[in-house]
C-alpha positions in Angstrom: -20.3 -13.1 5.5 -23.9 -12.3 4.1 -25.6 -10.3 6.9 -22.8 -9.4 9.3 -22.6 -6.2 11.2 -19.5 -4.5 10.1 -17.8 -1.4 11.6 -15.4 0.3 9.0 -13.1 3.0 10.7 -12.0 5.5 8.4 -13.8 7.1 5.4 -10.9 7.2 3.1 -10.2 5.6 -0.1 -9.4 2.1 1.4 -12.2 2.3 3.8 -14.9 3.1 1.2 -13.4 0.2 -0.9 -13.6 -2.2 2.0 -17.1 -0.9 2.9 -18.4 -1.1 -0.8 -17.1 -4.7 -1.1 -18.8 -5.7 2.2 -22.0 -4.1 1.4 -22.1 -5.7 -1.9 -21.7 -9.1 -0.2 -24.8 -8.4 1.9 -23.3 -7.2 5.1 -24.7 -4.1 7.2 -21.9 -1.7 7.2 -21.5 1.4 9.3 -18.5 3.7 8.7 -17.1 5.8 11.4 -14.9 8.9 10.5 -14.8 12.2 12.5 -13.9 14.1 9.6 -16.0 12.5 6.8 -19.6 13.9 6.7 -20.8 10.9 4.7 -19.9 8.5 7.5 -22.8 7.1 9.6 -20.8 7.7 12.8 -18.5 10.5 13.7 -16.5 9.2 16.4 -12.8 8.8 16.7 -11.8 5.0 16.7 -8.8 5.6 19.2 -11.5 7.2 21.7 -14.8 5.8 20.8 -18.1 7.4 21.9 -21.1 5.4 23.4 -22.8 5.0 20.0 -19.6 3.7 18.6 -18.8 1.3 21.4 -22.4 0.0 21.0 -21.7 -0.7 17.3 -18.3 -2.3 18.2 -19.9 -4.8 20.8 -22.4 -5.9 18.3 -19.9 -6.0 15.4 -19.0 -9.3 13.6 -16.1 -7.4 11.8 -14.2 -4.5 12.4 -12.2 -2.7 9.9 -9.3 -0.2 10.6 -8.7 1.7 7.6 -7.0 4.7 9.3 -3.4 5.9 9.2 -1.0 3.7 11.1 -0.5 5.7 14.2 -4.4 5.9 14.6 -4.7 2.1 14.1 -1.9 1.1 16.4 -3.5 3.4 19.1 -7.0 2.0 18.5 -6.4 -1.7 18.9 -5.9 -1.8 22.6 -8.9 0.7 23.0 -11.3 -1.3 21.1 -9.9 -4.8 22.0 -12.2 -5.2 25.1 -15.2 -4.3 23.0 -14.9 -7.0 20.6 -17.1 -10.2 20.9 -15.5 -13.7 20.9 -15.0 -14.9 17.6 -15.3 -11.4 15.8 -12.7 -10.4 13.2 -10.6 -7.4 13.4 -9.2 -6.3 10.0 -6.3 -3.7 9.8 -5.1 -2.4 6.7 -1.6 -0.9 7.6 1.4 -0.8 5.2 3.6 -2.3 7.9 2.5 -5.5 9.5 5.1 -6.4 12.2 3.8 -3.5 14.3 0.4 -4.5 13.9 1.2 -8.0 14.9 2.7 -7.1 18.1 -0.3 -4.8 18.9 -2.8 -7.6 18.3 -0.6 -10.1 20.4 -0.4 -7.7 23.2 -4.2 -7.0 23.3 -5.5 -10.2 24.6 -9.0 -11.4 23.9 -10.7 -14.3 21.9 -11.2 -12.4 18.6 -9.7 -13.3 15.2 -7.3 -10.8 13.4 -6.3 -10.6 9.7 -4.0 -7.8 8.1 -4.6 -6.7 4.3 -2.6 -4.5 2.4 -4.0 -3.9 -1.0 -1.1 -3.3 -3.2 -2.8 -0.9 -5.6 -4.8 2.4 -5.1 -8.6 1.7 -4.6 -9.3 3.9 -7.8 -8.3 1.0 -9.9 -10.2 -2.0 -10.8 -9.2 -4.7 -8.2 -9.6 -7.8 -10.6 -6.1 -9.3 -10.9 -4.4 -7.2 -8.5 -2.5 -8.4 -5.5 -3.7 -7.9 -1.8 -1.0 -9.0 0.7 -2.5 -10.8 3.9 -1.1 -11.6 7.1 -3.1 -13.9 9.5 -2.6 -12.6 13.0 -5.1 -14.7 14.6 -6.8 -17.2 12.0 -10.3 -18.6 12.1 -13.5 -19.1 10.2 -14.0 -15.2 9.8 -10.7 -14.6 8.4 -11.1 -17.3 5.8 -14.6 -16.0 4.8 -12.9 -12.4 4.4 -10.2 -13.8 2.3 -12.6 -15.5 0.1 -14.6 -12.4 -0.4 -11.3 -10.7 -1.5 -11.1 -13.8 -4.0 -14.5 -13.1 -5.3 -13.7 -9.6 -6.0 -11.0 -11.1 -8.4 -7.9 -9.8 -6.1 -4.8 -12.1 -5.9 -4.5 -13.0 -2.4 -0.8 -13.3 -1.2 -0.4 -14.5 2.2 2.8 -13.9 3.9 4.2 -13.7 7.4 4.4 -10.1 9.2 8.0 -9.7 8.9 8.1 -11.2 5.2 5.5 -8.6 4.5 7.4 -5.7 5.7 10.6 -6.9 3.8 8.4 -7.2 0.6 6.9 -4.0 1.2 10.3 -2.3 1.4 11.1 -3.6 -1.9 8.2 -3.1 -3.9 6.8 0.1 -2.1 9.4 2.1 -0.2 12.2 1.5 -2.6 10.0 2.2 -5.7 8.3 5.3 -4.3 11.9 6.6 -3.1 13.3 6.2 -6.5 10.4 7.8 -8.3 10.5 10.9 -6.0 14.3 11.1 -6.4 13.7 11.2 -10.2 11.2 13.9 -9.6 13.6 16.1 -7.2 16.4 15.7 -9.7 14.1 16.7 -12.5 12.7 19.7 -10.5 16.4 20.8 -9.8 17.3 20.4 -13.4 14.3 22.7 -14.5 15.1 25.3 -12.1 18.9 25.5 -13.3 17.9 25.3 -16.8 14.8 27.5 -17.9 14.7 26.0 -21.2 13.6 22.6 -19.9 9.8 23.5 -19.8 7.4 20.8 -18.6 5.9 21.4 -22.3 9.1 20.7 -23.9 10.1 17.6 -21.6 6.6 16.2 -22.4 7.1 16.7 -26.1 10.7 15.1 -26.2 9.8 12.5 -23.6 11.2 8.9 -24.6 8.8 6.2 -23.5 11.0 5.3 -20.4 10.8 9.2 -19.4 7.1 9.4 -20.2 6.5 6.2 -18.0 8.7 7.8 -15.2 6.9 11.1 -15.4 3.5 9.3 -15.1 4.8 7.4 -12.0 6.0 10.6 -10.5 2.3 12.3 -11.1 0.9 9.4 -9.5 3.0 9.1 -6.6 3.8 12.6 -5.9 0.2 13.7 -6.3 -1.0 11.1 -3.8 -1.9 11.3 -0.4 1.1 12.4 1.9 0.1 10.4 4.9 0.0 7.0 2.8 3.4 7.5 1.4 4.7 8.6 4.7 3.6 5.5 6.3 5.1 3.5 3.9 8.6 5.0 4.3 8.7 6.0 7.9 6.9 3.0 9.4 8.8 0.2 7.6 11.7 -1.1 9.7 13.5 -1.9 6.6 12.9 1.2 4.8 16.1 3.0 5.8 18.2 0.2 4.4 16.6 0.0 1.1 16.9 4.1 0.8 20.5 3.6 1.6 20.9 0.8 -1.2 19.3 3.5 -3.5 21.9 6.0 -2.9 24.5 3.6 -3.1 23.2 2.3 -6.4 23.1 5.8 -7.9 26.8 6.4 -6.8 27.8 3.1 -8.3 26.4 4.1 -11.8 28.3 7.3 -11.6 31.5 5.5 -10.4 31.2 3.2 -13.4 30.7 5.9 -15.7 33.5 8.2 -14.7 35.9 5.5 -14.2 34.8 2.4 -16.1 34.6 1.1 -19.6 31.7 0.1 -21.9 32.1 -3.6 -20.7 31.9 -2.3 -17.0 28.7 -0.6 -17.8 27.1 -3.7 -19.8 28.1 -5.8 -16.6 26.3 -3.1 -14.4 23.1 -3.5 -16.8 23.2 -7.1 -16.4 23.5 -6.9 -12.5 20.6 -4.4 -12.3 18.2 -6.8 -14.2 19.3 -10.0 -12.1 16.7 -9.4 -9.6 13.9 -10.0 -12.2 15.2 -13.6 -12.5 13.3 -15.8 -15.2 10.6 -13.1 -15.4 12.9 -10.6 -17.4 11.3 -11.5 -20.7 7.8 -11.1 -19.2 8.8 -7.6 -17.8 10.1 -6.5 -21.2 6.7 -7.5 -22.8 4.9 -5.4 -20.3 7.1 -2.4 -20.9 6.4 -2.9 -24.5 2.6 -2.8 -23.9 3.0 0.3 -21.8 5.1 2.1 -24.2 2.4 1.2 -26.8 -0.3 2.8 -24.8 1.8 5.8 -24.2 2.2 6.5 -27.9 -1.5 6.0 -28.7 -4.0 9.0 -28.9 
């Protein structure tokens, strides 16, 4: 893709990551963002002005690194300006909607969905990027190869499979962590003795890990986590399962036996399959880091 002309819509963390990756590959990258002073263009991708339209018509690759609502609105708007064979890359956390928008837009351009399953402030090497080939072609293959050169683990999936996977690994996990945080806040309000300092001082390794996750997710960008929860068609189902699972634990504790609880623990880890031992080893490494200076 060296020397390609690239337009990246969105100057946030994901947009900056993609722009830096493509510049490092030798591409000429222009970022458009009406709210980011560092962007080269300040046009809204959902209503491009003349300079942005000129850039879109000349572009070999256009990347939508904007919130879901803006990206979905932009696809039919920018589609007529995309050259035959050009590549559209969307970074939405929900892919079924994007697949429908691409299919409805027509045109003879290629389209790829990517979802970096990590925050761009982390080193990408070894981390997964889910990909959906909406309209495959030479440029989609080039982009996937570029991700591989970054050291990313490319995980190709179909659009609906992506959304089911995202519901399990993102919507469910984020909801569980935020549920823990809400319960912890309620406890702290009802018991002034549970100060943040005391909780940190007495935290077990699992508690310290949970609080670190809470700080990471709860201190993140709300629109990102909102898109994960509100846009995913499977989100409501996994949140319902989360509530039912909490109620099930309470029922076993209130009405069952130690043997029933042992069965519940075994059922809870069944989803890890044969990787249970690997995940236990990961927890040991995490806990070792938490106990360090």
